[in-house]
C-alpha positions as CSV (number, residue, x, y, z in Angstrom):
1,M,-21.2,18.6,-7.8
2,S,-23.1,16.5,-5.4
3,A,-25.1,18.6,-2.9
4,R,-23.9,16.2,-0.2
5,W,-20.3,17.3,-0.8
6,I,-21.2,21.0,-0.8
7,D,-22.9,20.4,2.5
8,A,-19.8,18.5,3.7
9,R,-17.7,21.6,3.4
10,A,-20.1,23.6,5.5
11,T,-20.4,20.8,8.0
12,I,-16.7,20.5,8.7
13,A,-16.4,24.3,8.9
14,M,-19.1,24.3,11.6
15,K,-17.4,21.3,13.3
16,D,-20.6,19.3,13.0
17,T,-20.6,15.6,13.5
18,A,-22.3,14.5,10.3
19,V,-20.9,11.3,8.8
20,L,-19.7,11.6,5.2
21,P,-19.1,8.7,2.9
22,V,-15.6,8.4,1.5
23,A,-15.1,6.0,-1.4
24,C,-12.0,3.8,-1.3
25,L,-10.8,2.0,-4.4
26,L,-8.7,-0.9,-3.3
27,G,-7.1,-3.9,-5.0
28,P,-4.0,-5.9,-5.7
29,T,-1.3,-4.7,-8.1
30,A,-2.3,-4.7,-11.8
31,S,-6.0,-4.9,-11.0
32,G,-6.8,-1.6,-12.8
33,K,-7.2,0.8,-9.9
34,T,-5.5,3.8,-11.5
35,A,-7.5,3.6,-14.7
36,A,-10.8,3.3,-12.8
37,A,-9.8,6.2,-10.5
38,L,-8.9,8.5,-13.4
39,A,-12.1,7.6,-15.2
40,F,-14.1,8.5,-12.1
41,A,-12.2,11.8,-11.7
42,A,-13.4,12.7,-15.2
43,R,-17.0,12.5,-13.9
44,R,-16.6,14.1,-10.5
45,P,-14.5,16.8,-8.9
46,V,-12.1,14.2,-7.4
47,E,-8.8,14.5,-5.6
48,I,-7.0,11.1,-5.1
49,V,-5.4,10.1,-1.9
50,S,-2.8,7.4,-2.5
51,V,-3.0,4.3,-0.2
52,D,0.4,2.9,-1.3
53,S,3.6,2.4,0.7
54,A,5.8,2.7,-2.4
55,L,4.4,5.7,-4.1
56,V,5.4,8.0,-1.2
57,Y,9.1,7.7,-2.3
58,R,10.6,10.3,-4.5
59,G,12.7,9.1,-7.5
60,M,11.0,5.7,-7.5
61,D,8.7,6.1,-10.5
62,I,9.0,3.3,-13.0
63,G,9.1,0.4,-10.5
64,T,6.1,1.6,-8.5
65,A,4.0,2.3,-11.6
66,K,3.5,5.8,-10.3
67,P,0.9,8.0,-12.0
68,T,2.4,10.0,-14.8
69,A,3.0,13.7,-14.6
70,E,0.2,14.2,-17.1
71,E,-2.2,12.2,-15.0
72,R,-1.2,14.0,-11.8
73,A,-1.7,17.4,-13.6
74,R,-5.1,16.3,-14.7
75,V,-6.3,15.0,-11.2
76,P,-4.8,16.2,-7.9
77,H,-3.0,13.4,-6.1
78,H,-1.9,13.3,-2.4
79,L,0.7,11.3,-0.5
80,I,2.9,10.7,-3.6
81,D,6.6,11.9,-3.7
82,I,6.6,13.0,-0.1
83,V,9.4,10.9,1.4
84,D,13.1,10.5,0.5
85,P,14.1,6.9,-0.1
86,A,16.6,7.1,2.7
87,D,13.8,7.8,5.2
88,A,11.1,5.6,6.8
89,W,7.4,6.3,6.7
90,S,5.0,4.3,8.8
91,A,1.3,3.4,8.9
92,S,0.9,6.0,11.7
93,D,2.4,8.6,9.4
94,F,0.0,7.6,6.6
95,R,-2.9,7.8,9.0
96,T,-2.1,11.3,10.1
97,D,-1.3,12.6,6.6
98,A,-4.3,10.9,5.0
99,Q,-6.7,12.4,7.6
100,R,-5.3,15.8,7.0
101,A,-5.6,15.4,3.2
102,I,-9.2,14.2,3.3
103,D,-10.2,17.1,5.6
104,A,-8.6,19.6,3.2
105,I,-10.2,18.1,0.1
106,V,-13.7,18.2,1.7
107,E,-13.2,21.7,2.9
108,R,-12.5,22.7,-0.7
109,G,-15.8,21.2,-1.6
110,R,-14.3,18.4,-3.6
111,V,-14.5,14.6,-3.4
112,P,-11.8,12.6,-1.8
113,L,-11.1,9.2,-3.4
114,L,-8.7,6.8,-1.6
115,V,-6.9,4.5,-4.1
116,G,-4.3,1.8,-3.4
117,G,-3.4,-1.6,-2.3
118,T,-1.4,-1.2,1.0
119,M,-4.1,-2.7,3.2
120,L,-2.2,-2.1,6.4
121,Y,-2.5,1.7,5.7
122,Y,-6.2,1.3,5.0
123,K,-6.7,-0.6,8.2
124,A,-4.7,2.0,10.2
125,L,-6.9,4.8,8.8
126,T,-10.3,3.1,9.2
127,Q,-9.7,1.0,12.3
128,G,-7.0,2.8,14.2
129,L,-3.6,1.5,15.3
130,N,-2.4,-1.3,17.6
131,D,0.2,-0.6,20.3
132,L,3.2,-1.9,18.4
133,P,6.6,-0.5,19.3
134,G,8.6,1.7,17.0
135,A,11.7,0.5,15.1
136,D,14.9,-0.1,17.1
137,A,17.9,0.5,14.9
138,A,20.3,-1.4,17.1
139,L,18.1,-4.5,17.4
140,R,17.5,-4.5,13.6
141,A,21.3,-4.4,13.1
142,T,21.6,-7.4,15.3
143,L,18.9,-9.3,13.4
144,D,20.5,-8.3,10.1
145,A,23.8,-9.7,11.3
146,D,22.2,-12.9,12.5
147,A,20.5,-13.3,9.1
148,A,23.8,-12.6,7.3
149,R,25.4,-15.5,9.3
150,D,22.5,-18.0,9.5
151,G,20.1,-17.0,6.7
152,W,16.5,-15.7,6.9
153,P,15.0,-19.2,6.9
154,A,16.8,-19.7,10.2
155,L,15.3,-16.5,11.6
156,H,11.9,-17.6,10.3
157,A,12.3,-20.8,12.3
158,R,13.2,-18.7,15.3
159,L,10.0,-16.6,14.8
160,A,8.0,-19.8,14.5
161,A,9.1,-20.8,18.0
162,V,7.8,-17.6,19.6
163,D,5.0,-16.5,17.2
164,P,3.8,-19.5,15.1
165,Q,0.7,-17.6,13.8
166,T,2.8,-14.8,12.3
167,A,5.4,-17.2,11.0
168,A,2.8,-19.3,9.2
169,R,1.8,-16.4,7.0
170,L,5.3,-15.4,6.1
171,A,7.7,-16.9,3.5
172,P,11.0,-18.1,4.9
173,N,12.9,-15.4,3.0
174,D,10.5,-12.5,3.7
175,S,13.2,-10.6,5.5
176,Q,11.4,-7.4,6.2
177,R,8.4,-9.0,7.9
178,I,10.4,-11.6,9.7
179,Q,12.7,-8.9,11.1
180,R,9.8,-6.8,12.2
181,A,7.9,-9.7,13.9
182,L,11.1,-10.7,15.8
183,E,11.8,-7.1,16.7
184,V,8.3,-6.7,18.1
185,F,8.6,-9.9,20.2
186,M,12.1,-8.9,21.5
187,L,10.9,-5.5,22.5
188,T,7.6,-6.4,24.1
189,G,7.9,-10.0,25.0
190,Q,4.6,-10.7,23.2
191,P,3.9,-12.2,19.8
192,M,3.0,-9.7,17.1
193,S,-0.1,-11.8,16.3
194,A,-1.3,-11.2,19.9
195,L,-0.7,-7.5,19.7
196,L,-2.5,-7.2,16.4
197,A,-5.4,-9.1,17.7
198,A,-5.8,-6.7,20.6
199,P,-8.4,-3.8,20.3
200,A,-6.9,-0.9,18.3
201,R,-6.5,2.5,19.9
202,D,-8.5,4.8,17.7
203,D,-8.2,8.5,18.5
204,R,-9.5,9.8,15.1
205,A,-12.7,11.7,14.7
206,A,-14.7,8.5,14.2
207,A,-18.0,10.2,13.5
208,R,-16.6,12.4,10.7
209,Y,-16.3,9.8,7.8
210,R,-17.7,6.5,6.7
211,F,-15.1,4.7,4.6
212,V,-16.7,2.4,2.0
213,P,-14.3,0.1,0.2
214,V,-14.7,-1.0,-3.5
215,A,-12.4,-4.0,-4.1
216,L,-11.1,-5.0,-7.5
217,E,-10.5,-8.7,-7.2
218,P,-9.8,-11.4,-9.9
219,S,-12.2,-14.2,-10.6
220,D,-9.3,-15.9,-12.3
221,R,-5.9,-15.3,-10.6
222,A,-4.1,-16.5,-13.8
223,V,-5.4,-13.4,-15.6
224,L,-3.9,-11.1,-13.0
225,H,-0.6,-13.1,-13.0
226,A,-0.4,-12.5,-16.7
227,R,-1.0,-8.8,-16.2
228,I,1.7,-8.7,-13.6
229,A,4.3,-10.3,-15.9
230,Q,3.4,-8.0,-18.7
231,R,3.6,-4.9,-16.5
232,F,7.0,-6.0,-15.0
233,D,8.4,-6.5,-18.5
234,A,7.0,-3.1,-19.5
235,M,8.8,-1.5,-16.5
236,L,12.1,-3.1,-17.6
237,A,11.6,-1.8,-21.1
238,A,10.9,1.7,-19.8
239,G,14.3,1.8,-18.0
240,F,13.6,0.4,-14.5
241,I,17.1,-0.9,-14.1
242,D,18.5,2.5,-14.9
243,E,16.2,4.0,-12.3
244,V,17.6,1.7,-9.6
245,R,21.1,2.4,-10.9
246,R,20.6,6.1,-10.4
247,L,19.3,5.5,-6.9
248,R,22.3,3.4,-6.0
249,A,24.6,6.1,-7.4
250,R,23.4,8.5,-4.6
251,G,25.6,6.5,-2.2
252,D,23.3,6.9,0.8
253,L,20.9,4.0,0.0
254,H,21.3,0.3,0.8
255,A,19.4,-2.9,0.2
256,D,17.9,-3.1,3.7
257,L,16.0,0.2,3.6
258,P,12.2,-0.1,3.4
259,S,12.3,1.8,0.1
260,M,14.7,-0.6,-1.5
261,R,12.8,-3.6,-0.1
262,C,9.9,-2.7,-2.3
263,V,8.9,-5.4,-4.8
264,G,11.1,-5.1,-7.9
265,Y,13.6,-2.8,-6.3
266,R,15.0,-5.6,-4.1
267,Q,15.5,-7.9,-7.1
268,A,17.0,-5.1,-9.3
269,W,19.4,-4.3,-6.5
270,E,20.5,-7.9,-6.4
271,Y,21.1,-7.9,-10.1
272,L,23.1,-4.7,-10.0
273,D,25.1,-6.3,-7.1
274,G,26.0,-9.1,-9.5
275,A,24.3,-11.7,-7.2
276,I,21.8,-12.8,-9.9
277,D,21.6,-12.6,-13.7
278,Y,19.1,-10.6,-15.7
279,A,16.7,-13.4,-16.4
280,T,16.7,-14.5,-12.7
281,M,16.0,-10.9,-11.7
282,R,13.1,-10.7,-14.0
283,D,11.6,-14.0,-12.8
284,K,12.1,-13.2,-9.1
285,G,10.6,-9.8,-9.6
286,V,7.5,-11.3,-11.2
287,F,7.2,-13.9,-8.5
288,A,7.6,-11.4,-5.7
289,T,4.9,-9.2,-7.3
290,R,2.6,-12.3,-7.4
291,Q,3.3,-13.0,-3.8
292,L,2.5,-9.3,-2.9
293,C,-0.8,-9.7,-4.9
294,K,-1.6,-12.8,-2.8
295,R,-1.1,-10.9,0.5
296,Q,-3.2,-8.0,-0.7
297,L,-6.1,-10.3,-1.6
298,T,-5.8,-12.0,1.8
299,W,-6.2,-8.6,3.5
300,L,-9.0,-7.6,1.2
301,R,-11.0,-10.8,1.9
302,A,-10.8,-10.1,5.6
303,T,-12.8,-6.9,4.9
304,P,-16.4,-8.2,4.7
305,E,-18.0,-4.8,4.1
306,R,-16.2,-4.3,0.8
307,I,-18.1,-4.1,-2.6
308,V,-16.4,-6.6,-4.8
309,I,-15.8,-6.0,-8.5
310,D,-14.3,-8.7,-10.7
311,C,-11.3,-7.0,-12.2
312,C,-11.1,-9.7,-14.9
313,A,-14.6,-8.7,-16.3
314,P,-14.7,-6.7,-19.5
315,D,-16.8,-4.0,-17.9
316,A,-14.9,-3.9,-14.6
317,A,-14.1,-0.2,-14.9
318,E,-17.7,0.7,-15.5
319,Q,-18.8,-1.5,-12.6
320,A,-16.3,0.3,-10.4
321,L,-17.5,3.7,-11.5
322,H,-21.1,2.8,-10.8
323,A,-20.1,1.6,-7.3
324,L,-18.1,4.7,-6.6
325,E,-20.9,7.0,-7.7
326,R,-23.3,5.3,-5.4
327,I,-21.0,5.8,-2.5
328,V,-20.3,9.4,-3.1
329,D,-24.1,10.1,-3.6
330,G,-24.8,8.4,-0.3
331,R,-26.7,5.4,-1.9
332,A,-24.2,2.7,-0.7
């Protein structure tokens, strides 16, 4: 075990202010994060903190590519299977729970490793939170009704009139993000883009950790697109549709919940509703995953301090391990 991390345990116990490096393995879907994280855990006393907005939901295993029971038995994982799909979980919730998990891991004398691709969560943890209002159920119901009548492209046009900057980065059918942006404007009278650009309020113990991101990014996006298609097909073969069918059978879930808006689940729900056929569901699921990948890469490239690893390289995993070891040892 690194002497630095043994010292870390004593440091936190004494409420010292020493800054400890925390490695963060980030990247788009299908970039190889899980394999690299597990390989690193074979070398160091690692506990993984998930930075993924879908892995938090219980019963959503196949469609989220959740680590297997064997993988989770081999390496402790945190912030997985902690929320019921009927409930919401925010970036603020992640920030609180991640800080608590990291503190506990360090106090045990072990090494925290953040792994995931939900860049909003990473930003919330490392940079603090903007003053955005919470969800308003009545207002969301109104927007849903407007969308049912006029369509989401019409609401996208409405957003463009009041917040062109946010509208420009959203697809006309990105219902979840269009709804949220309109909700923020209607509650505050200010565009979401302006609120996000304002200085974040950061009440964390800023001197405690230094988060160092290692980014798995493709030199050839076509390679990643092929992996995405292969993985989605593998999910379908593993019983993904049956998983969504079981979730629907609960009776308390619906297509507008954040959990059911996750990539893949939304398209499977449409298929089970009879709105689209199987082939269309598959193609829409792959396309939506590629769009998610594009958004994740946009967020990553706005993180100039990241250490970039080409996830298409044959030795990408070994490069990632080398970078993570340098961080944990205080050499990066």
